[in-house]
C-alpha positions in Angstrom: 10.3 17.4 -13.5 9.0 18.5 -16.9 5.3 17.8 -17.4 3.8 15.4 -19.9 1.9 17.1 -22.7 -1.1 14.8 -22.4 -2.3 12.2 -19.9 -5.2 9.7 -20.2 -7.2 8.1 -17.4 -9.2 4.9 -18.0 -11.6 3.8 -15.2 -12.7 0.3 -14.3 -16.1 -1.1 -15.3 -15.9 -4.7 -16.4 -16.9 -5.2 -20.1 -18.1 -1.6 -20.1 -14.4 -0.9 -20.4 -14.8 -1.6 -24.1 -16.1 2.0 -24.3 -12.5 2.9 -23.7 -11.5 1.2 -26.9 -14.2 3.2 -28.8 -12.8 6.4 -27.3 -9.3 5.4 -28.4 -10.5 4.8 -31.9 -11.8 8.4 -32.0 -8.6 9.8 -30.5 -6.6 8.0 -33.2 -8.7 9.6 -35.9 -7.9 13.0 -34.4 -4.2 12.1 -34.0 -4.4 12.5 -30.2 -2.1 10.2 -28.3 -1.3 10.3 -24.6 2.2 10.3 -23.2 1.2 8.9 -19.8 -1.8 6.8 -18.7 -3.3 5.8 -15.4 -5.6 2.8 -15.7 -7.7 0.6 -13.4 -9.3 -2.9 -13.9 -10.9 -3.1 -17.3 -9.2 0.1 -18.1 -5.9 -1.6 -17.3 -6.6 -4.3 -20.0 -7.5 -1.6 -22.6 -4.6 0.6 -21.6 -2.0 -2.1 -21.8 -3.2 -3.3 -25.2 -3.2 0.3 -26.5 0.2 1.0 -25.1 1.5 -2.2 -26.8 0.3 -0.8 -30.2 -3.2 -2.3 -30.5 -5.9 -0.3 -32.2 -9.4 0.2 -30.8 -10.8 -2.4 -33.2 -8.1 -4.9 -32.2 -9.0 -4.4 -28.5 -12.7 -5.0 -29.3 -11.7 -8.3 -31.0 -9.6 -9.2 -27.9 -12.6 -8.7 -25.6 -14.8 -10.9 -27.9 -12.2 -13.7 -27.6 -12.2 -13.8 -23.8 -14.7 -15.8 -21.8 -13.7 -16.2 -18.2 -16.8 -18.1 -17.0 -16.0 -21.3 -18.8 -16.5 -24.2 -16.4 -12.8 -25.1 -16.7 -11.9 -21.7 -15.2 -13.8 -22.2 -12.0 -11.8 -22.4 -8.8 -12.6 -24.8 -6.0 -11.9 -24.3 -2.3 -10.4 -20.9 -3.2 -11.4 -17.3 -2.2 -13.1 -16.6 -5.5 -15.2 -18.3 -8.2 -12.8 -17.9 -11.1 -9.0 -18.5 -11.1 -7.2 -15.2 -11.6 -4.3 -17.0 -13.3 -6.6 -17.9 -16.2 -6.2 -14.3 -17.4 -2.6 -15.2 -18.3 -3.9 -17.6 -21.0 -5.2 -14.5 -22.8 -2.6 -12.0 -21.9 0.7 -13.8 -22.1 0.5 -14.5 -25.8 0.3 -10.7 -26.3 2.8 -9.4 -23.7 5.0 -12.4 -22.9 7.4 -11.2 -20.1 7.3 -7.5 -21.2 7.5 -5.0 -18.4 5.7 -1.7 -18.1 8.9 0.1 -19.0 9.1 -1.7 -22.3 6.1 0.2 -23.6 6.3 3.5 -25.5 3.7 5.1 -23.3 4.3 5.6 -19.6 1.7 3.3 -18.2 0.6 3.1 -14.6 -1.8 0.4 -13.4 -3.7 0.5 -10.1 -4.4 -2.5 -7.9 -5.3 -3.1 -4.3 -3.0 -4.9 -2.0 -5.3 -6.8 0.4 -3.0 -7.5 3.3 -1.8 -3.9 3.8 -4.9 -2.3 2.5 -2.8 0.0 0.3 -3.0 1.1 -3.3 -0.3 -0.4 -5.5 0.9 1.4 -8.6 2.4 -1.0 -11.1 5.0 0.7 -13.4 8.5 0.5 -14.6 10.0 -2.9 -14.1 6.7 -4.6 -13.2 5.5 -7.3 -15.6 2.5 -6.1 -17.6 0.7 -9.5 -17.2 1.1 -9.3 -13.4 -0.1 -5.7 -13.3 -3.2 -6.3 -15.5 -4.3 -9.5 -13.6 -3.8 -7.8 -10.2 -5.9 -4.8 -11.3 -8.7 -7.0 -12.7 -9.2 -9.5 -9.9 -12.7 -8.6 -8.8 -13.4 -9.4 -5.1 -15.8 -12.3 -4.6 -15.6 -13.2 -8.3 -11.9 -13.7 -9.1 -9.4 -15.4 -6.8 -6.9 -12.7 -5.5 -3.7 -12.6 -7.5 -0.4 -13.1 -5.7 2.9 -11.5 -6.8 5.8 -12.3 -4.5 4.5 -11.8 -0.9 1.6 -9.6 -1.9 -2.0 -10.4 -2.6 -3.8 -8.2 -5.0 -7.5 -7.5 -5.8 -9.2 -5.1 -8.2 -7.8 -1.6 -8.3 -11.4 -0.3 -8.2 -11.7 -1.2 -4.6 -9.6 1.9 -3.7 -9.3 3.9 -6.9 -11.6 3.2 -9.8 -10.8 6.4 -11.6 -7.1 7.1 -10.8 -6.8 10.6 -12.2 -5.2 11.7 -8.9 -2.0 9.8 -9.5 -1.0 11.7 -12.7 -2.9 15.0 -12.9 -0.1 17.0 -11.4 2.3 15.6 -14.0 0.3 16.6 -17.1 -0.3 19.8 -19.0 -3.7 18.4 -20.2 -5.6 15.4 -18.9 -8.4 13.3 -20.5 -10.6 11.1 -18.3 -12.8 8.3 -19.5 -15.3 7.1 -17.0 -17.4 4.0 -17.9 -19.3 3.3 -14.6 -22.1 5.9 -14.4 -24.9 5.0 -11.9 -28.2 3.9 -13.3 -31.3 6.0 -13.3 -33.8 4.1 -11.1 -37.3 4.5 -9.7 -38.7 3.5 -6.4 -40.2 0.3 -7.8 -36.8 -0.9 -9.1 -35.4 -1.3 -5.6 -37.5 -4.2 -4.5 -35.0 -6.9 -3.9 -31.9 -7.4 -1.7 -29.7 -7.6 -4.7 -31.2 -4.4 -6.2 -30.7 -2.4 -3.0 -27.2 -3.7 -2.4 -26.1 -3.1 -6.0 -27.5 0.4 -5.9 -25.8 1.2 -2.6 -22.4 0.0 -3.9 -22.8 1.8 -7.2 -23.6 5.1 -5.5 -20.7 4.7 -3.0 -18.2 4.1 -5.7 -19.5 6.9 -7.9 -19.4 9.4 -5.1 -15.8 8.5 -4.3 -14.7 9.0 -7.9 -16.8 11.9 -9.2 -14.8 14.6 -7.5 -11.7 13.6 -9.5 -13.5 14.7 -12.7 -12.3 18.2 -11.8 -8.7 17.1 -12.4 -9.5 16.5 -16.1 -9.6 19.0 -19.0 -11.9 16.6 -20.9 -14.3 14.0 -19.4 -15.7 11.4 -21.6 -18.6 9.3 -20.3 -22.2 8.3 -21.2 -25.2 7.5 -19.1 -26.1 4.8 -21.8 -23.4 2.6 -20.3 -25.5 2.2 -17.1 -27.7 -0.1 -19.2 -25.0 -2.7 -19.6 -23.6 -5.2 -17.1 -20.2 -5.9 -15.8 -20.0 -9.2 -17.6 -21.6 -8.8 -21.0 -20.8 -11.7 -23.4 -22.8 -11.3 -26.6 -20.9 -9.8 -29.5 -23.6 -7.3 -30.4 -23.6 -6.0 -26.8 -19.9 -5.6 -26.8 -20.0 -3.8 -30.1 -22.7 -1.5 -28.8 -20.5 -0.6 -25.8 -17.6 0.1 -28.1 -19.8 2.4 -30.3 -21.1 4.3 -27.2 -17.5 5.1 -26.2 -16.7 6.3 -29.7 -19.8 8.5 -29.9 -19.3 9.9 -26.4 -15.8 11.0 -27.4 -17.1 12.5 -30.7 -20.0 14.3 -29.1 -17.8 16.0 -26.4 -14.8 16.6 -28.5 -15.5 20.3 -29.0 -15.1 20.9 -25.3 -11.4 20.0 -25.5 -8.5 21.8 -27.0 -4.8 20.8 -26.9 
């Protein structure tokens, strides 16, 4: 099989995924466009919008319009706090019943199938709305999303930075990673929540960091560690967007097509 000229990997990271949109703005300014993308969780939202023709600024505005923690979205007597199907209220107006194969860019979206414990790669004839919701259903927060006889949860459970699924197929690969671990001191780890969060953060980062070597250009920023998974204020979202743009700009010289 002939290789794609350029691949792009977008990691998960909640609203920190807006940094991906900032990166995409910079890439557009440099006339750099991927032929294939592998995306997870928040990266799946950004990647799908981008593949459908949305600009970085339009993706920023989309994130500003979404608020999942409205009381009307809460699920009762379900295995999650927020209904996963509420995502469709935001996604369906954009994508309707489009499939992954309808997009100009070859898009692959990662989710975790909970029953089998296997990674699922949505592509081709899979509906975009189903793929994005499945990939973004955060365990313990969002009710798992069911497609047919399969139950899906966040792709980040198994593969938060899915560079491995396309790196053999690309001549060049760009990776954008928006979940760097925080810098902490001994006194910061003084609660159950702090210790548990730190342990999960380190476990996830250690699992993904070796895949950086698959990429010809890695774009990330430690500044993103200062932002939460569920940022809501417009100024905070804009800051995340700007961090992504600046990280791409600052590291651009390290990459050549």
